[in-house]
Structure formats: C-alpha cells, structure tokens
C-alpha positions in Angstrom: 48.0 12.7 -29.7 44.8 14.7 -30.0 44.0 17.4 -27.5 40.3 16.5 -26.9 40.4 12.8 -27.6 43.7 11.9 -25.9 43.4 8.2 -26.4 43.0 8.5 -30.1 45.7 8.6 -32.8 46.7 12.0 -34.5 44.5 13.8 -36.9 45.2 12.9 -40.6 44.3 15.5 -43.2 44.6 14.3 -46.8 46.8 16.7 -48.6 47.0 17.2 -52.4 50.7 18.1 -52.8 50.1 21.6 -54.4 51.7 24.9 -53.6 48.8 26.1 -51.4 48.9 23.0 -49.3 52.6 23.0 -49.0 52.5 26.6 -47.7 49.7 25.7 -45.3 51.7 22.9 -43.7 54.7 25.1 -43.2 52.4 27.6 -41.4 50.9 25.2 -38.9 51.8 26.3 -35.4 54.8 24.3 -34.0 52.8 23.3 -30.9 50.2 21.5 -33.1 52.7 19.5 -35.1 52.6 16.4 -32.9 48.8 16.3 -33.1 48.6 16.0 -36.9 50.0 13.5 -39.4 49.4 14.9 -42.9 48.8 12.3 -45.7 50.5 13.6 -48.8 49.0 12.4 -52.1 51.6 12.7 -54.8 49.5 14.0 -57.7 52.1 13.5 -60.5 54.9 11.0 -60.7 57.2 13.3 -58.8 60.9 12.6 -58.8 61.6 11.1 -55.4 64.6 13.3 -54.4 62.5 16.4 -55.2 59.6 15.2 -53.1 61.8 14.4 -50.2 63.4 17.8 -50.2 59.9 19.4 -50.4 58.5 17.4 -47.6 61.4 18.1 -45.3 61.3 21.8 -46.2 57.5 22.3 -45.5 56.9 19.8 -42.6 59.0 18.9 -39.7 56.8 16.2 -38.1 55.5 12.7 -39.0 54.0 12.5 -42.5 52.2 9.8 -44.5 53.1 9.5 -48.1 50.9 7.9 -50.7 52.2 7.6 -54.3 49.1 6.0 -55.7 47.4 7.3 -58.8 43.9 8.8 -58.6 42.4 5.3 -58.7 44.4 4.4 -55.6 46.9 2.1 -57.2 50.7 2.0 -57.6 50.7 1.6 -61.4 53.6 2.0 -63.9 56.4 4.4 -62.8 54.6 5.1 -59.5 55.8 1.8 -58.0 59.4 2.3 -58.9 59.4 6.0 -57.8 57.8 5.0 -54.5 60.5 2.4 -54.0 63.2 5.0 -54.7 61.5 7.4 -52.3 61.3 4.8 -49.5 65.0 4.0 -50.0 66.0 7.6 -49.5 63.5 8.1 -46.6 64.9 5.1 -44.9 68.5 6.1 -45.4 67.8 9.6 -44.0 65.7 8.3 -41.1 63.0 10.8 -41.8 59.6 10.3 -39.9 57.9 8.9 -42.9 55.0 6.4 -42.8 54.4 4.7 -46.2 50.8 4.3 -47.4 49.8 1.2 -49.4 46.4 0.5 -50.9 44.9 -2.7 -49.6 44.9 -4.1 -53.1 48.5 -3.4 -53.7 49.4 -4.8 -50.3 48.5 -8.3 -51.5 50.8 -8.0 -54.5 54.0 -6.6 -53.0 57.3 -7.5 -54.7 60.2 -8.9 -52.6 62.0 -5.6 -53.0 59.1 -3.6 -51.8 58.6 -6.0 -48.8 62.2 -5.5 -47.9 61.9 -1.7 -48.1 58.7 -1.7 -46.0 60.3 -3.9 -43.3 62.8 -1.1 -42.6 59.9 1.2 -41.4 58.4 1.1 -38.0 54.9 1.7 -39.3 53.0 1.2 -42.5 49.4 2.4 -43.2 47.0 0.3 -45.3 44.4 2.4 -47.1 41.2 0.6 -47.6 39.2 2.5 -50.2 35.4 2.2 -50.2 32.4 3.8 -51.8 30.4 5.0 -48.9 29.4 2.4 -46.4 29.9 -0.5 -48.9 32.2 -2.5 -46.7 31.7 -6.1 -47.7 33.4 -9.4 -46.8 35.9 -9.0 -49.6 37.1 -5.8 -48.0 37.4 -7.5 -44.6 39.3 -10.4 -46.1 41.7 -8.1 -48.0 42.3 -5.9 -44.9 43.0 -9.0 -42.8 45.5 -10.4 -45.2 47.2 -7.0 -45.6 47.5 -6.9 -41.8 49.0 -10.3 -41.7 51.6 -9.5 -44.4 52.8 -6.4 -42.4 52.9 -8.5 -39.3 55.2 -11.0 -41.0 57.5 -8.0 -41.9 57.6 -7.0 -38.3 55.9 -3.7 -39.2 53.3 -2.0 -37.0 50.1 -2.0 -39.2 47.7 0.9 -39.2 44.5 1.3 -41.3 42.8 4.2 -43.1 39.2 3.3 -44.0 38.7 5.8 -46.9 35.1 6.5 -47.9 36.0 9.1 -50.4 33.0 11.3 -50.6 31.1 11.2 -47.3 27.5 10.1 -47.4 25.1 13.0 -47.0 22.7 11.0 -44.9 22.6 7.6 -43.1 20.2 5.5 -41.1 20.8 4.3 -37.6 20.9 0.8 -38.9 23.5 1.5 -41.6 25.6 3.4 -39.0 25.4 0.5 -36.6 26.4 -2.0 -39.2 29.3 0.0 -40.4 30.5 0.6 -36.8 30.5 -3.1 -36.2 32.5 -3.6 -39.4 35.1 -1.1 -38.1 35.3 -3.1 -34.9 36.1 -6.2 -36.9 38.8 -4.4 -38.8 40.4 -3.2 -35.6 40.3 -6.8 -34.2 42.5 -8.0 -37.1 45.5 -6.4 -35.3 45.7 -2.9 -36.7 47.4 -0.6 -34.2 45.0 2.2 -35.1 42.0 2.7 -37.5 41.2 6.0 -39.0 38.0 7.0 -40.8 38.7 9.1 -43.8 36.1 11.0 -45.8 35.4 14.4 -47.3 32.2 16.5 -47.4 33.5 19.7 -49.0 31.7 20.5 -52.3 33.3 19.5 -55.6 33.0 23.0 -56.9 32.0 26.5 -55.8 30.8 27.5 -59.2 27.2 27.5 -58.1 27.8 29.8 -55.2 26.7 33.4 -55.9 27.7 35.4 -52.8 27.4 33.2 -49.7 26.9 29.5 -49.0 27.1 27.1 -46.1 28.0 23.4 -46.5 27.5 20.8 -43.8 30.6 19.1 -42.4 29.1 15.6 -42.7 32.6 14.1 -42.5 33.0 15.4 -38.9 29.4 14.5 -38.0 29.8 10.9 -39.2 33.1 10.5 -37.3 31.4 11.7 -34.1 28.5 9.3 -34.4 30.8 6.3 -35.3 33.2 7.2 -32.5 30.3 7.2 -30.0 29.0 3.9 -31.4 32.4 2.1 -31.0 34.4 4.1 -28.5 36.5 1.1 -27.6 38.4 1.1 -30.9 39.7 4.7 -30.5 38.6 5.7 -34.1 41.0 8.2 -35.6 39.7 11.2 -37.5 40.9 11.9 -41.1 39.4 14.2 -43.7 40.0 15.9 -47.0 39.7 19.4 -45.4 38.7 22.2 -47.7 39.0 20.2 -50.9 36.6 17.6 -52.2 37.7 14.0 -52.6 36.8 14.5 -56.3 39.2 17.5 -56.6 41.1 17.9 -59.8 43.5 20.4 -61.3 40.8 21.5 -63.7 38.7 22.6 -60.7 41.7 24.6 -59.5 41.6 26.6 -62.7 37.9 27.5 -62.0 38.8 28.4 -58.4 41.3 31.0 -59.7 38.6 32.9 -61.7 36.8 34.3 -58.5 37.9 35.3 -55.0 36.4 33.1 -52.3 37.0 32.7 -48.6 36.4 29.3 -47.0 36.0 29.2 -43.3 35.6 26.1 -41.2 33.1 26.2 -38.4 31.9 23.6 -35.9 29.2 22.1 -38.1 29.8 23.6 -41.5 31.9 25.6 -43.9 31.1 29.2 -44.5 31.8 30.3 -48.1 32.0 34.0 -49.1 32.5 34.6 -52.8 33.1 37.8 -54.8 32.2 38.5 -58.5 35.8 39.2 -59.4 39.4 38.4 -58.3 40.9 41.8 -57.5 42.7 42.4 -54.2 39.8 44.8 -53.2 37.4 41.8 -53.6 39.6 39.9 -51.1 39.6 42.8 -48.7 35.8 43.3 -49.0 35.1 39.6 -48.2 37.5 39.7 -45.2 35.7 42.7 -43.8 32.4 40.8 -44.1 33.9 37.7 -42.4 35.5 39.6 -39.5 32.5 41.9 -38.8 29.3 40.3 -40.0 30.4 36.8 -38.8 32.2 38.1 -35.7 30.8 35.3 -33.6 32.4 32.7 -35.9 35.7 34.4 -36.6 38.3 33.1 -34.2 40.6 36.2 -34.3 44.1 36.8 -35.6 45.8 34.8 -32.8 44.0 31.5 -33.7 46.1 30.6 -36.7 48.3 32.3 -39.3 45.4 31.9 -41.7 43.1 33.8 -39.4 45.7 36.4 -39.0 45.9 37.0 -42.8 42.2 37.4 -43.0 42.2 39.9 -40.0 45.0 41.9 -41.6 43.0 42.3 -44.9 40.0 43.6 -42.9 42.1 46.1 -41.0 41.9 49.6 -42.4 45.1 50.7 -40.7 47.2 48.2 -42.7 48.3 49.3 -46.1 46.9 47.3 -49.0 50.4 46.4 -50.2 50.8 44.4 -47.0 47.6 42.4 -47.6 47.9 39.0 -49.3 45.3 37.9 -51.8 44.8 35.6 -54.7 43.5 32.0 -55.2 46.5 30.3 -53.7 46.7 32.6 -50.7 43.0 32.0 -49.9 43.4 28.2 -50.2 46.4 28.3 -48.0 44.8 30.3 -45.2 41.7 28.2 -45.4 43.7 25.1 -44.9 45.7 26.6 -42.0 42.5 27.6 -40.2 40.9 24.2 -40.9 43.7 22.2 -39.4 43.9 24.5 -36.4 40.2 24.3 -35.9 40.0 20.5 -36.0 42.9 20.2 -33.6 42.1 23.0 -31.1 38.3 22.9 -31.1 37.2 19.4 -31.9 39.5 16.5 -32.1 
C-alpha cells in the first residue's frame, strides 16, 4: 500500500519493456517493492518463456502484464502468446496480474476465460481519449466487471487517459469524477487513474526545460473530488504515452538528464553525447539545483548522478549514455512518487 495514502492501492507505473526500464525495476529499493505494481507493456510479440524469465529476473514483487498491441488490443499472435504466458505464470504461481482491454474482455474465448479464472485478480484497462468517458465506456466496463465476477476473479480497473489533458475546467473535472464513482460502484475492487504528461520528444529542448506534471496534478484534484473511492495513481513516468522506438533513436543522439520534482520534470540537455557531457550536466544538477536534488541516498538513480558530479571519483567509474540516463531517471521517478507523494 502507498506510504502517504495508506487506504489507496499500490502505485502503477506503466513500463515499456525495454532494457532501460528493466534495469530500473531491478534497482528499485527492496523496501519500496510492496508499494508499486509495475504494468509491463510487451512491445513486440515476445516469446512467453523469455518474458517470464525476464520478469522474474528484474522484479520480485507483484506485476501487471499487458500483451496488447499499441492500439490496446490482443490481435493475431498476441492472444495466443498471452494465453501461453498465463499458463506458465499460473503453473509457477508467480505474482502476476493479467491486464485485459475492456473491448477484449467482452470477447474472451472459453480457453482464455478458464486461464483467467486461475488468477486471483485481473485488471480491466479502459482506454479513453482525455475525459471522453461516455455511456458506451460505462456499459463496457460494467459488463467486463460482471464477466470477471462470474469467473470468481477479483476485478480491478485502470482508467487510461493516455496523454493527460493540459488543462481542465471545474465542471469537466466534476463530471469525470462522478463517472469514476459510477465505475467503482460496478464492483471493481480498485480503480486507478492512468495518464502521462511527459513530452513526446525532447528535440526542441536546447539546454534546459521544465514540463508540468499534469498527470499528478489531475490525480490530486480527482482524488480530492471523490475521496471515497480511494483512487489509485498510475502514470507513464518519464516516457510519453506516445513513445515509440523511433523516439528512442533520437534520444540517443544527445545526452539529457530527466529529474522528477514535485510539480514538474527538470530537463538538462547537452549538445553532444560524450561522457564529459553527462558529467557536466550532473554537476549542474547537483550544484545549481541543490534544493531539488535529493542526494545520493534517495535512490540508486540519484546515487549515479551524484557520483558523476563527484570530482574525487575516477571518470571510469561514472556511468553515462542514453540507456543509463533513462534508467536512473526511472529509478528516481518511482522513488519520488512513492516516498514524497503517493
């Protein structure tokens, strides 16, 4: 359970199953494991045995697994691979929570229903575009909840907005909060709000930028509007919901540090991608932004940044590179959400 909101469900960061994210999960402090349920999005149609071994290697706690394609559906080989994955997960009794899109939940085969019935909990992912939560979404969610109930499975719900709205009116917030209350009343054990506010690309950043964490701001306002439902927090962390592998290639061309703060992300960007660029940015972060920097003991990610800024440490002992920076940013982000906010 969360540290600051003890009656709420664990924090769910949506994780693209890439090397940087895998390393980040393995580096999350052990005492934080029970406070976070990562939701792994399987980018390619990964062989189920390989995925299972990777999950078990990088994460020892409860994990959500979503095999859907970028549109959110279990199409083609994805359904058969997901069924194979669930078979293995059930046999090994791993703490896996399957994730099913609300549209797929209404079209489950008999074999998939049998597999899901062997799990204690299943998460329904209701994908929206902003606050567009209409009667058809409510009806679909209610039917999905009923189906899981018939399978004697504990139903949970992720309401996924994708990209978080940049602004909202008091009226639209109230209307959406009321809709969340209706969803919870259908019988879902928990309801999480999932959204992402991180920019799609940092190409436009010259040296420094700050981006508002509207995803956290929105959750706080909705949680205050409907405190009785115990709204769970879920985000896309330091990646945009629109993230693609092509963007990753652009990321690799320049060194950038991403640092989660209470209300925004601080971005520091160099003109090149040499180790010295990484060191210089770390010195700026640790010294010029000393009031924001949490120190090396806050997380392994912060420790790596502090080490790079330390003149007494040989450069050969300082990690750098696009993957390293993504990893440490993720580690810090997860630690910040759990320790400081949620």
